[in-house]
NUTORKOL-789833 format. One record per residue: x, y, z of N, C-alpha, C in turn; residue in three letters; residue number from 1. Coordinates in pm, 1 decimal, decimal comma. Example, Ala and Ser with C-alpha at 12.3 -4.5 7.8 and 13.67 -1.06 7.14 Angstrom:
REM residues 2
neast:nnorth:nup:caeast:canorth:caup:ceast:cnorth:cup:r:k
1319,0:-569,0:780,0:1230,0:-450,0:780,0:1320,0:-330,0:780,0:ALA:1
1285,0:-225,0:708,0:1367,0:-106,0:714,0:1290,0:3,0:787,0:SER:2
END
This chain:
REM residues 118
neast:nnorth:nup:caeast:canorth:caup:ceast:cnorth:cup:r:k
2818,9:-16979,6:9373,5:2763,9:-17113,6:9360,0:2874,3:-17213,5:9393,5:UNK:1
2843,3:-17305,0:9481,9:2939,0:-17408,2:9521,9:2922,9:-17530,3:9432,2:UNK:2
3032,6:-17585,9:9389,2:3030,7:-17708,0:9309,7:3044,0:-17828,1:9402,3:UNK:3
2977,6:-17935,2:9366,8:2990,1:-18059,1:9443,9:3087,9:-18155,8:9378,4:UNK:4
3163,9:-18105,6:9282,6:3264,7:-18186,5:9216,1:3390,8:-18189,8:9301,9:UNK:5
3462,6:-18301,4:9301,1:3588,5:-18306,2:9376,7:3685,9:-18200,8:9325,6:UNK:6
3762,0:-18146,0:9416,9:3862,0:-18046,5:9382,2:3977,3:-18114,5:9309,3:UNK:7
4008,1:-18065,5:9191,6:4120,8:-18118,9:9114,6:4230,7:-18013,8:9114,1:UNK:8
4341,9:-18044,8:9175,1:4453,6:-17952,1:9181,1:4553,1:-17994,1:9074,4:UNK:9
4580,3:-17904,2:8982,4:4666,4:-17936,1:8868,7:4807,1:-17883,8:8894,7:UNK:10
4880,9:-17955,4:8979,2:5018,6:-17918,5:9008,6:5110,7:-18010,9:8931,3:UNK:11
5196,0:-17952,0:8852,5:5291,5:-18032,7:8776,9:5414,0:-18061,1:8864,5:UNK:12
5465,4:-18184,1:8857,6:5584,6:-18214,6:8936,8:5705,4:-18137,8:8884,1:UNK:13
5799,3:-18104,3:8973,1:5921,8:-18036,7:8929,6:5998,8:-18123,1:8829,6:UNK:14
6074,5:-18058,9:8744,4:6153,3:-18128,7:8643,0:6244,1:-18235,1:8701,0:UNK:15
6305,7:-18206,4:8816,4:6394,1:-18303,6:8881,2:6318,1:-18432,2:8914,2:UNK:16
6195,1:-18418,1:8961,9:6113,4:-18535,1:8995,5:6080,2:-18613,8:8869,4:UNK:17
6044,7:-18543,3:8763,0:6012,9:-18610,5:8636,7:6132,8:-18687,6:8582,1:UNK:18
6250,0:-18624,2:8582,1:6367,9:-18692,4:8527,1:6410,7:-18809,1:8615,7:UNK:19
6401,3:-18792,8:8748,3:6436,7:-18902,9:8838,3:6338,8:-19018,8:8822,6:UNK:20
6210,5:-18987,5:8805,5:6109,5:-19092,2:8785,5:6135,1:-19167,9:8656,2:UNK:21
6167,1:-19093,8:8551,4:6195,2:-19157,0:8422,1:6317,9:-19247,6:8432,6:UNK:22
6423,9:-19196,7:8494,6:6546,3:-19276,8:8510,0:6519,6:-19403,2:8590,9:UNK:23
6444,8:-19388,9:8700,2:6414,7:-19505,0:8784,6:6335,5:-19609,6:8707,2:UNK:24
6237,2:-19564,5:8628,3:6157,0:-19658,7:8549,5:6242,5:-19729,2:8444,9:UNK:25
6327,2:-19653,5:8376,9:6413,3:-19713,1:8274,2:6517,0:-19807,7:8334,2:UNK:26
6555,5:-19782,7:8460,7:6652,4:-19869,4:8528,5:6586,6:-19992,6:8591,9:UNK:27
6455,5:-20007,5:8572,5:6387,3:-20126,7:8622,3:6332,1:-20117,2:8762,8:UNK:28
6332,8:-19999,1:8821,6:6277,7:-19982,3:8957,2:6126,8:-19960,3:8946,4:UNK:29
6055,7:-20067,5:8912,1:5913,0:-20054,7:8883,2:5826,0:-20147,8:8966,0:UNK:30
5882,4:-20216,6:9063,1:5802,0:-20311,2:9140,8:5755,7:-20246,9:9271,7:UNK:31
5657,2:-20310,2:9332,9:5608,1:-20263,0:9461,6:5712,8:-20288,1:9570,1:UNK:32
5712,0:-20203,8:9670,4:5801,9:-20222,5:9784,4:5729,4:-20301,2:9892,5:UNK:33
5799,7:-20330,0:9999,7:5735,6:-20391,7:10115,8:5636,0:-20291,7:10173,7:UNK:34
5541,5:-20339,6:10251,2:5431,6:-20256,4:10299,9:5480,0:-20133,3:10376,0:UNK:35
5579,1:-20146,6:10460,0:5621,8:-20032,9:10542,9:5708,0:-19933,2:10467,0:UNK:36
5750,2:-19967,1:10345,2:5830,4:-19875,2:10265,2:5969,9:-19928,8:10241,5:UNK:37
6033,2:-19877,9:10140,1:6169,1:-19915,7:10103,2:6263,9:-19887,8:10219,9:UNK:38
6346,4:-19985,7:10254,7:6436,1:-19973,9:10370,7:6532,4:-19856,0:10356,8:UNK:39
6586,0:-19834,5:10236,7:6677,6:-19721,8:10215,8:6606,4:-19588,3:10237,0:UNK:40
6480,3:-19579,9:10193,2:6403,8:-19456,8:10212,5:6375,1:-19433,8:10360,4:UNK:41
6338,9:-19539,9:10432,9:6314,3:-19526,2:10577,5:6439,4:-19476,7:10649,3:UNK:42
6555,6:-19529,9:10611,6:6681,4:-19484,2:10672,1:6709,1:-19339,5:10635,1:UNK:43
6682,6:-19302,6:10510,1:6704,6:-19164,3:10466,9:6615,0:-19067,8:10544,1:UNK:44
6492,5:-19108,5:10572,9:6402,2:-19025,0:10653,4:6460,8:-19006,3:10793,0:UNK:45
6510,8:-19113,7:10852,8:6572,8:-19104,6:10986,0:6694,0:-19011,9:10983,8:UNK:46
6778,2:-19026,6:10883,0:6897,2:-18941,8:10871,2:6857,9:-18795,4:10855,5:UNK:47
6754,9:-18769,3:10775,6:6708,6:-18632,6:10754,3:6652,8:-18571,8:10883,2:UNK:48
6574,0:-18649,7:10957,3:6519,3:-18599,7:11083,5:6629,6:-18568,1:11184,1:UNK:49
6733,4:-18650,5:11185,5:6846,1:-18624,1:11275,3:6919,5:-18497,9:11232,4:UNK:50
6944,9:-18483,5:11103,2:7020,7:-18368,5:11053,0:6943,7:-18237,4:11070,3:UNK:51
6814,0:-18239,9:11042,8:6737,3:-18114,9:11045,5:6674,3:-18084,1:11180,3:UNK:52
6637,9:-18188,3:11257,1:6562,0:-18167,3:11380,7:6629,1:-18223,2:11505,3:UNK:53
6744,3:-18288,9:11488,9:6813,9:-18355,0:11600,5:6722,5:-18453,2:11673,6:UNK:54
6642,2:-18525,1:11596,0:6549,6:-18624,5:11650,7:6592,6:-18761,6:11600,0:UNK:55
6607,0:-18857,1:11693,1:6653,6:-18990,7:11656,1:6536,4:-19087,4:11640,1:UNK:56
6531,4:-19151,6:11525,3:6437,8:-19261,0:11499,9:6514,2:-19373,8:11432,3:UNK:57
6468,5:-19494,6:11452,9:6520,6:-19610,9:11382,5:6435,6:-19632,1:11257,5:UNK:58
6493,5:-19688,3:11151,9:6414,6:-19714,5:11031,0:6287,1:-19795,0:11056,8:UNK:59
6289,6:-19885,4:11155,6:6168,5:-19962,2:11188,2:6059,0:-19876,7:11250,7:UNK:60
6093,4:-19753,7:11293,2:5994,3:-19660,7:11347,7:5923,1:-19582,6:11238,0:UNK:61
5969,5:-19596,2:11113,9:5919,7:-19515,4:11002,6:5827,0:-19598,8:10915,2:UNK:62
5715,1:-19539,1:10876,9:5621,0:-19601,7:10784,6:5600,5:-19506,5:10667,8:UNK:63
5631,4:-19550,9:10548,9:5613,8:-19470,1:10428,6:5474,5:-19499,3:10373,2:UNK:64
5396,4:-19394,6:10348,7:5261,5:-19412,5:10294,6:5250,7:-19344,6:10158,7:UNK:65
5138,0:-19366,4:10094,1:5114,6:-19307,0:9962,6:5069,2:-19162,5:9972,2:UNK:66
5056,9:-19109,2:10091,7:5017,6:-18969,7:10109,6:4967,2:-18946,5:10250,2:UNK:67
4938,7:-18820,2:10280,0:4898,1:-18785,0:10416,1:4764,6:-18847,2:10453,7:UNK:68
4673,9:-18860,4:10358,7:4542,8:-18916,1:10390,5:4554,6:-19061,7:10435,9:UNK:69
4636,6:-19139,3:10368,2:4657,7:-19278,6:10408,6:4728,5:-19285,0:10543,5:UNK:70
4821,0:-19194,0:10568,0:4890,8:-19191,5:10697,0:4792,4:-19162,5:10810,5:UNK:71
4704,3:-19065,4:10789,4:4604,2:-19032,5:10891,4:4511,5:-19151,3:10914,0:UNK:72
4466,4:-19213,8:10805,8:4375,6:-19328,3:10817,3:4441,6:-19442,4:10894,4:UNK:73
4566,0:-19474,1:10862,1:4634,8:-19583,0:10931,7:4655,9:-19549,7:11079,2:UNK:74
4684,5:-19423,2:11109,3:4699,1:-19383,2:11249,6:4565,8:-19397,6:11323,3:UNK:75
4457,2:-19352,2:11259,5:4325,1:-19365,1:11321,6:4288,4:-19511,4:11344,7:UNK:76
4316,8:-19597,0:11246,5:4287,2:-19740,1:11262,1:4360,4:-19800,4:11381,8:UNK:77
4478,2:-19748,0:11410,5:4558,4:-19806,1:11518,6:4513,2:-19761,6:11657,5:UNK:78
4436,6:-19652,7:11666,9:4401,2:-19601,7:11799,8:4251,3:-19590,1:11826,0:UNK:79
4168,8:-19593,1:11722,6:4025,1:-19571,8:11741,9:3952,6:-19701,0:11776,4:UNK:80
3858,5:-19688,0:11866,5:3765,3:-19795,5:11896,3:3627,1:-19752,9:11848,4:UNK:81
3540,7:-19850,4:11828,0:3405,4:-19819,8:11785,2:3340,7:-19723,3:11884,6:UNK:82
3274,4:-19624,0:11832,2:3201,6:-19520,8:11907,6:3291,7:-19418,0:11975,4:UNK:83
3422,0:-19420,7:11951,1:3508,0:-19313,2:12000,9:3470,5:-19182,5:11932,3:UNK:84
3492,0:-19072,4:12001,3:3482,0:-18940,2:11940,1:3622,4:-18897,7:11900,1:UNK:85
3634,8:-18842,7:11779,2:3763,6:-18796,3:11728,7:3750,5:-18649,5:11692,3:UNK:86
3833,8:-18565,2:11753,4:3831,1:-18422,2:11723,9:3892,9:-18396,8:11587,1:UNK:87
3819,8:-18323,5:11503,1:3866,7:-18288,6:11369,2:3871,7:-18137,0:11360,8:UNK:88
3992,6:-18078,0:11362,0:4001,2:-17932,5:11350,7:3946,0:-17887,9:11215,5:UNK:89
3864,5:-17783,7:11217,4:3809,5:-17730,7:11092,3:3849,6:-17584,6:11078,7:UNK:90
3872,1:-17539,2:10956,4:3845,0:-17612,0:10833,0:3940,9:-17729,7:10815,1:UNK:91
3888,6:-17833,4:10750,0:3966,6:-17955,5:10727,0:3938,2:-18007,5:10587,2:UNK:92
4028,4:-18088,3:10537,2:4007,4:-18154,5:10408,6:3880,1:-18237,4:10420,1:UNK:93
3799,3:-18237,8:10317,6:3667,0:-18299,6:10321,8:3662,7:-18445,0:10362,1:UNK:94
3765,2:-18520,4:10332,3:3761,9:-18664,3:10359,7:3799,6:-18700,0:10503,4:UNK:95
3849,7:-18605,9:10582,0:3895,1:-18640,5:10716,8:3782,2:-18697,9:10801,8:UNK:96
3663,7:-18640,2:10793,3:3551,3:-18691,8:10871,2:3515,9:-18834,5:10826,1:UNK:97
3524,4:-18857,4:10694,2:3496,0:-18991,6:10641,8:3598,0:-19093,7:10691,0:UNK:98
3723,5:-19053,5:10702,1:3826,1:-19144,5:10753,7:3792,4:-19187,4:10896,0:UNK:99
3745,0:-19092,5:10975,9:3705,0:-19123,5:11113,9:3588,0:-19221,9:11112,5:UNK:100
3489,3:-19196,0:11027,1:3372,5:-19284,7:11019,2:3410,9:-19425,9:10973,7:UNK:101
3508,1:-19436,2:10882,1:3553,8:-19568,2:10838,1:3610,1:-19649,6:10954,5:UNK:102
3656,3:-19581,6:11057,5:3708,9:-19648,2:11177,2:3599,3:-19673,3:11280,3:UNK:103
3473,6:-19649,6:11240,5:3356,3:-19665,8:11327,1:3358,9:-19572,3:11446,8:UNK:104
3425,6:-19460,9:11429,1:3428,0:-19357,2:11532,0:3343,0:-19239,7:11483,3:UNK:105
3326,0:-19141,0:11569,6:3242,3:-19025,3:11538,1:3328,7:-18901,0:11527,3:UNK:106
3326,2:-18834,0:11411,0:3402,0:-18709,2:11398,4:3331,3:-18596,3:11472,9:UNK:107
3408,1:-18518,8:11547,7:3356,0:-18402,1:11618,9:3435,2:-18281,5:11570,2:UNK:108
3367,6:-18192,3:11499,4:3435,4:-18074,9:11443,2:3469,4:-17975,0:11552,1:UNK:109
3590,7:-17922,4:11545,5:3636,3:-17818,4:11637,3:3682,7:-17702,3:11550,6:UNK:110
3612,5:-17591,2:11558,9:3643,8:-17474,9:11475,1:3777,6:-17415,1:11516,8:UNK:111
3863,1:-17391,4:11419,7:3991,4:-17325,8:11444,3:4000,8:-17203,2:11355,8:UNK:112
4079,1:-17108,3:11397,9:4095,9:-16982,6:11324,9:4244,1:-16960,7:11296,5:UNK:113
4272,3:-16905,7:11180,6:4410,6:-16874,5:11145,2:4472,3:-16779,3:11246,5:UNK:114
4391,5:-16688,4:11298,9:4442,8:-16591,0:11396,1:4487,5:-16656,9:11526,2:UNK:115
4442,1:-16779,8:11551,0:4483,7:-16854,3:11670,4:4607,7:-16939,1:11644,9:UNK:116
4657,6:-16933,2:11521,1:4777,7:-17008,0:11487,3:4754,7:-17156,1:11467,7:UNK:117
4637,5:-17191,3:11415,6:4608,3:-17333,2:11397,1:4714,1:-17400,6:11316,8:UNK:118
END
């Protein structure tokens, strides 16, 4: 029997994340950042990409989002026109098709298989 309830994943954050979050809150780091993300974090992302992948980006090339779903939505908003078709590899997270529809485009499912290395 399939449930129509949203999937709730109960993953606890690592202890390091909890202690760093607590320290940051106690130190007063509790305000919103600029829309594109904290400048130091954007630079750290660039430094990490250079160190691990030998890929150069400037901090202004980096956009920090609240998660992958928001990143996908913002990317779709920047490139989709009304009535565009957008290929959505499946299986996919349930909201991906809705993100396409929010951009007034049409999601087109493309079946992928693990054996094909999706």
